[in-house]
N, C-alpha and C positions, 0 to 999 in steps of 0.2 A: 344106480349111478348117482354120484354126488355132484351137484352143480355149485360152482363158486359164484356167489352173488357179489358182483362188483358194479361200479358206476356205469360202465358201458352197457352191461346187460340190463340194468334197471332203466336206463334211458331208452333202450330199444323197446322194452316191455311197456313203459309208460306211454310211448307214442303209439303202440298197438292197441292201447286201451282208451282211445278217444271216444267218449260215450255219445257224442253228437255226430259221428261220421257214418253216413249211410254206406253200406257195403255192396258193391256190384256182385253179380252172381259168381264171377270167377275169382273173387277174393278168397284166399285160403282161410280167412277168419269166419267165413259165412257158414251158418248152420241152417239147414232146411227145417225150420221150426215146425212147419205144418205137415211134414211127412208123418206117417204112422209111427208111433213109438209104443212098443208093446201093445199094438192093436188099438191105440187111442190117439186122438188128435188133441194136443194140449191147449190149442186155441179154438177148438170146436169145429174147424173146417180147414180145407185146403183153399186158402183165400185167393191165391194167384190162379190156381186151376179153375176155381169157380168163376171168377171174373172173366178169365180168358174164354171159357166155354160159353158163357152167356153172350159175350161179344161175338164170338165166332158163329154161334148158332142163330143170332138175331137176323131176321130177314130185312131189317131196316135200321137206320142209324139209331143208336141207343144213347141215352144220357143217364149216367150212373154216378153215385156219390159214395165217397170213401172217407171215413172218419176214424178217429182213435186219438189217444193221448199222445202228446209230443214225446218222442222217444220210445214209442211202443214197437217200432220197427216198420212203420208204414212206408217210409221212403225206400228202405231196403227191399221191401216186397214190390214196390212199384218198379224198381230197377229190374227185378226178376220178371215182372210182368212184361216189360219192354222186350226183354230177350225172348220170352215165350211167344209173344205176338209176332216178332220178326220171323220166327220159325214157321208161322202160319201165313206168311206172305202179306202181313199187314205192314203199314209204315207208321209206327208209333212215334209221336213227338212229345217228349217229357219236358215240362217247363216248371221251373222252381219259382213260385209266386214271391217267395221271400226276397229274391234278387231284384224284383221289379215293382212290388206293391208295398206301400207303407202299411204294415200290418198293425200299427198302433193307431191308425186313423180310420174314419168311416170309409167304407168301400162302395163302389157303384158300378153299374153295368159297363160304361165306357172303359173303365180301368181294366176290367177283365178281358173284354172283347178285343181291345186294341193290342193288349199283350199277346193273346192267343193268335191273332191274325199275323202280327209282326213276326213272331218266332216260328210259327208254322210255315210261313212263306220262306223264311230264311232256310229252314230245314229242307223244304222242297227244292229250293234253288241248289242247295248242296247235293241233293240226290240227283239233280239233273246236270251236275258238274258245272254249274254256273257260279259266278262270283256274287254272293249276296250283297257285298258292300257296294258294288257298282250298279246294281240293278234295282235297288230298293226305291229310288226316286220315281220309277215308273211302275212300281208294284201296287199291291193291294191297298196300302195306306194312302198312296198317292191318288188312286182312283176314288177312295172314300172322301178325300179332301175335295177333289173336283166335284163330287156329288154334293157335298155340304155347301160348297161355294155356289153351285147352281141353284140349290134348294133354298138357301137362306141369303137373299140378296141384300139383307139389312145387316150383314156382318159389320161390326164396328172396326175401326182402324186397329184397335188394340187386339181384337180377335184375329184379324188378318195377320198380325205379327206372329201368330202361331204357325203360319204356313211352313216356314223353313224347317222348324223342328218336326212338324208332322211329316213332311215329305222325306226327311232324312231318317226317320225312325227314332229320332231323339225324343220324340213325344212320349215314348214308352218310359224312358228314364225320368222325364219331367213330371209325368203323372205320379211318380213315387216321391220325388224330392221337392216339388214346387207346388204348394197348396193353391196358389193363385192360378197357375196353369190348369191344375186339376179341376178347379171350380169352373173356369172358362169352358173347358171341353165338356164338362157335364151339362152346363147350361145350353151349349150349342146342340148337343145330342138330344137332350131331354125335350127340346122344342120339336124334334122330328124323330122321336124314338122308333116308332113302327117302321118308318122308311129306312132308318139307320140299320135296324135289325135285318131288314130285307136285303139291304146292300151287303152286309157282312155275310149273310148266308149265301148270297150269290158268289161271293169271293171264295167261300169254303167249298162250294160245289166245283168251282174251277180248280182249286187246289187238289181236291180228291180225284178229279179226272186226270190231272197231271201225274199224280202219284201212281195211278193204275197204268197210265201210258208208259211210265218209267219202269214197270215190271213188278210193282207191288200190287198184285191183282185183287187182294182182299180190301185194299183201300186204306184210308187215313184213320188214325186213332189219336186224339189229342188228350193229353193227361196234364192236369194242372195240380201240382203238388204244393204243400206247405200252407194252404189257406187255413188249415186247422189251427195255425198259430195266430190267427186273427183274434186278438183279445183286447186291444186298446190298452189304456193305462188305468190307474186307479180313479182318475177323474172323468174318463170318457168310456169306461168299460161297457156300460149299458147301451150307450149310443152306437158304439162300434158293433156290438153283437146284434143290435136291432137292424143295422144296415145289412148285415149278412143274412139275417132272418128274412128281410124283405126280398133279397135276391133269390134265396134258395127255397122260399115257401112254395108249396104246391107243385114241387117237381122242377122248380127253376125254369119256367117256360121261356124266359128271355135269354137263357144260356143254352137252350137247345139248338143244335146246329145240324146241318145235313151230313154230318160225319159222326162216328162214335166219339163220345166224350166221357171222361172220368174226372170228376172234381173232388178234391179234398175239401173239407169244411170243418168248422169248430165243433168239437164233441158236445159242447153245451147245447147245440141246436138239435141234436138227435131227438130230444124230448119235445121239441117244439114243432117239428116238421111232420107233415103228413105225406111226404114224398115216398114213392116206392123206390125199390132198387137202392136202398141205403145199406152199405157195408160198414161195420164198425169192428176194427181190429181189437180183439180182447188182449188181456195180459196172459202170460203163460200160467197155467194153473199149477202152482207148486204146492198148494194146499186145497183140500176139498172144502165143502161148505161148512163142515164141522171144524175147520181149521186144523185138520190132521194132515201130515205130509202126504203128498200125492206123488208116487214113485215116477211115473213117466215124465211129469213136468220137472221134477228135480233132476232127472237124467238129462233132459234137454238143456236146463240151466247149467249143468256141469259142462256140457259140450260148449256152451257159450264162453265159459271161463277158460276151458282148456284149449280152445281154438285161438285164444289170445296169448295164453301163457301155458306151455306144456306142463304136464302133471309133475314131472320131476322138479321143475323150477318152482311150481306152486308149493310142493312139499318143502323146498328149501326156504321159501318165504314164510310159510305158516308154521313149520316145525313138523317133522315126520309123525310124531305121536299125536299132534293136535290137528293134523291136516283134514281128515274126513269130517270131524265135528265142526271145525271152523268153516270149511267149505259149505256144509249144509246150513249153518247159521247165516252165512252171507246170503245164501239163496233165499231162505225163508224171510230174512229181514227185507229183501228187495220186493217181496210180494209178487214176484214173477214179472216185475217191470224191467225190461231189458236194459234201458239206459241207466237205471239206478244200480243194477247189478254190476255193470261195467264201470260205473263211477266208483263204486265201493272198491272194486279191484284196483282201479287206478290209485285210489287213496292209499291202499296198502303198499303199492309199488313206490309211492312218493315218500315213504318213510326213509329215515337215515339208513344207509347201507350197513352201518355197524350194528344196527339193532335187529338184524335177522338171525335166526327166526324170530318172528314177532313175540314179544312178551305178552302175557295175558292182559296186562294193563294197557299196552299200546293197542292191542286188538280191540279192547272194550272202548278205548277213547275214540277210535275211528268209527265204531258203530254209534257211539253216543253223539258225536258231532253230526253224523248224517241224520240221526233222529231229531236232533235239535233244530236242524235246518227245516225239516218238515213241520215240526211243532211250531216254529216261528211263522212259517207260511200260513199254517192253519189258523193260528191265533190272530194274525194280521188280516186274514180274510174274513168275510162275513160268515163265520162259522157258528151257526145256530147249533148249540150243543144238543138240543132235543132232536133236530133233524139228523145230525151226524150220528148220534147214538142209535136212533131208530134204524138208519141204514146199516149200521154195524150189527144190530140185533137181528133184523129181518132180512137183510141182504137183498133188498128190493129198493126201487126208487118210487114208492107209492107216496106221492107228495100231495098235500092237502090244498095248497093255494099258491098264488103267484109269489108270495114271499118265500115259501119253502122251495119253489122252483128256482128262484134267483140264488138261494143258498146253494142248492145242488149244482147249479151252473158254475158258480164260483169255485166250488170245491173240485169239480171234475176238471175244469180248465186249469187248475193248479196242481193236478195229479195227486189229489187227496183221496178221491173216490176212484176205485178201479172196477172195470167191467171184466167178467169172465164168461165163458160159454161152454156148456156141456150140451145136453139135449136142449136146455133152455138157458137163457141168460141169467146171471145173478151178479150182485155187486158186493164190494167190501171196501172197508176204509184202510188206507195205508197203514201197515203195521206200526210205524212210529207214532201215528196219531191215535191208533187204537190203544196205545199204552199211556196216553196222557191222563193224569189223575182226574181232570174234570170230565173227560169222556167216559172213563171207567165209572166214576161216581154217577153220572147221568144214566148210563146203561143200567146200573144197579137200581136206581130210582124207578126207571121205567119198568123193570122186571118186578119190583115190589108192587107197583100200581096195577100190574096185570094179574096178580094173585087174587083169588076170591077172598072175601073176609073170613076170619077165623071160624065162626060158626058153620059156614058152608063147608069148609075143609073138614071139620069134625064130623059133619053129617055124611061125608063120603066114606067114613071108616067102617 
């Protein structure tokens, strides 16, 4: 069947290829990436099934951590997890940290707990068929403010001015947008941190009891998404990451609540934390460790493309004769990174409608532009060539010192280093960076230095 490519069709497909859009489970574009494909799991595990089983089977409230590169599909999987837990009589509350926390600034305990408490209570009120807008002044945040006022009789006039924002729930927005308010709240809470945590946990016990009374017998599950985007800027990157490390170190004891919790956090921290129960969503394995094509992973990536644009339309865009080769090249160039794959597809749809099927030069230009973007990111980042080349050669993160750890942190946070999982984890460098002349040259130099001297080679003959 021949499809006529016109502006209306391209507009439709362009909007179906939003690489930043998380997909709910019932979205027709959704692909169950972690199902078995030819007997293999292309990301090493059934992540939603695993997390849901561990929550369901845990005899006490659990605190778990979920990381992965931005755009790896984590938010889509969390939406699937919510649906799965609802079927097990849990009451999951999914909160997007990006909407309420300044992810370019240092983070602290009050920011997170106020956000969790506010949105969890709103969700519980809706479950109870009550109006959250009318009842929040007498809710959990109001009781917390009363406790603070009773505990700290020395609150200044300026601090008391926070009261109206706190009682209305506006404090959650102020913590993101107003650094002065953020610092005042942190100062108040830090003076009574242990008691503050105790009060917060008391409120969550009450919310859990209300959820069970409303018919969700398995109880409350609180999920905080998008904290993995906490990176800061080029001037405060280290400070912001250090603040997150302080919160999450040792299993994040200050974030442990009397209900099940799941927190996302920056991928750079996975090498720094000793916490148990850390899940890290890998990329889709489209190549094996020898960088040969991996059939099951390529097939899953094909499904990701064809769920956005049907095959007959893709053939019209690529050209019937070139379709299979170009589709495969698009997949391998993405490195199994879902967001990159969908972004490349959108770039193809963004071409002039009169240029379809794509000429070879137009196709190569799209690939080159995408590669140039990653090359620019890598070169602008603290890319120690030796570290990058070693990771590419050995496919591990065996780092020698803090300087190399910082380099790996930067590269992973900017989607230059990818993690994969088979029976064991392994790493690789983004295909575009792998092609950089300076990286290729450094890899060759390392390989030469690994060879024994010539007399030793001759003695083996």
